[in-house]
N, C-alpha and C positions, 0 to 999 in steps of 0.2 A: 610767508611767500618768498620764493627765491627770485632774484633778479640777476641776470648776467652783468658783470662789470669787468672792464679792462682798466687796470690802474697803472697808468704810465707816470704817475707822480713820484715824488720822493717820500711820500707819506703813506701811512696805512689807509685802507679803504674807509669811507665814512661809517660811523657807528653811532648808536644811540647812547647819549651820555648817562641817562638814568632809565630805569624800568618803564617809566610812564612817558618818556619823551616822544613827541610826535615827529620831530625833525632830527636829521643828522647834520652835523656840521661839515661844511665844505672848507677846504684849506687852499690858500694861495700856493700855486705850484710855480714859483718864480726862483730864478737863480740869485737875483739881487733884490733888495728892497725897492718898492715903488712908492714914490711920494705923490700923494694926491692932494693938490692945492685946493684952496677954497673954490667951490662951484665947478671943479674939474671932475670929469668922469673917466673911467678906465674899464676896459674889458680884461678881467683877470682870469688866467688859466687855472684850471684845477687838475688837469692831467687825467681826468676821469671820462670814461665812455660807458654808457649803459644801454641795455636792451630791455625795455619795459614790455610787459605783456599787453596785448590789445585790450583796451578798456581802462588803461591806467595812464596817469601822467605823473610827472615829478614837478613840484613847484619849488622855485628858488626864492627864498624869502630873506629879509634882513635879519641880522642878529640884534636883539633888543638892546644889549649892552653897548654895541658899537653905535647904534642910533642914538641912544639916550646920552651917552658920555662924550661921543665924538662927532655926531652928526653924519655918520657914515651909513648909507642905506643903499638898497638895491633899486636902481632907477626904474626898472620895468616891473616892479613887485606886484604880484608874484610873477616871476618869469616862468613860462610853461615849457617843459620838455615833453614833447609828444612821443608816443610809443614807437613811431617809425623814424625818429631822429637817431642817427648813429655817430654824430660828430662829437667833439670834445665839449664837455660842459664848461661854459665860461660864465663868469658872474659880472654883470654890469653894475659897478659901484659908482656912487657920486658922493662927493664931500659937500654937505650942506652947511658946514660950520665956516667960521671965519679964519680958522687956523689950518696949516698943512697937516696931513696925517700920513704916517709911514706905514705901509703894509709890508710886513716882513715875510720872508719865505716860510711857509708852513703855518702862517697865522690863520685862525678861523675867521673867515670873511662873510659867510652866509650860512643859511641852513636849508636843507632840502627835505620836503615832505612828499611821499609817494601816496597817491590816492586814486581811488576808482572814480570814473566819471561815466556819465550816460550820454548816449547819442539821442538827439531829438529829431523828430519828423515834424515839420511845420504843417499846421492845419489852418489854412486861410479861411477867415470868417469876416463878416461884415461889422461885428461889434463884439465887445468883451463883457462879461458879467460885471455888475457893479460890486464894489467893495467899500468898506468903511473909509479906507484911505483915499480911494479914487485916484485922481491925478496928482495928488500932493507928493512932492519930492524935494530933495535938496534943502533939508532943514524944516520942512513943513510940520514935523511932529514936535518941534521946539527943542530946547536945550535941557529941560528938566524931566 
């Protein structure tokens, strides 16, 4: 699938790291390093602009290594980029660790997955069919 991209960053356009990768890494397009202190959040530019086909979205997700090793995550994960959005892709990062974290220019800060989505039409009814789970939620199936 081809997607139009305008790359105003100092870095190559996103690409898949391996043959079976679902996401492409997004890089920080900054001139200077950004220090993200504990519990601080920042909107980090990527310099990328895309035009997705109708029926598709791009999801911005955390990088597992940054989250596990440094507590850096995407605060609105997954962030959704709609097909009609034409602005710059920016990543909303938060530092959930107790230590400052420096984001360097060109550093891989998140990943982006492009996927198809469906549109729904609501059918209003008076009741729903019963299921085995019923109204159980938020941990109702246990931990094991």
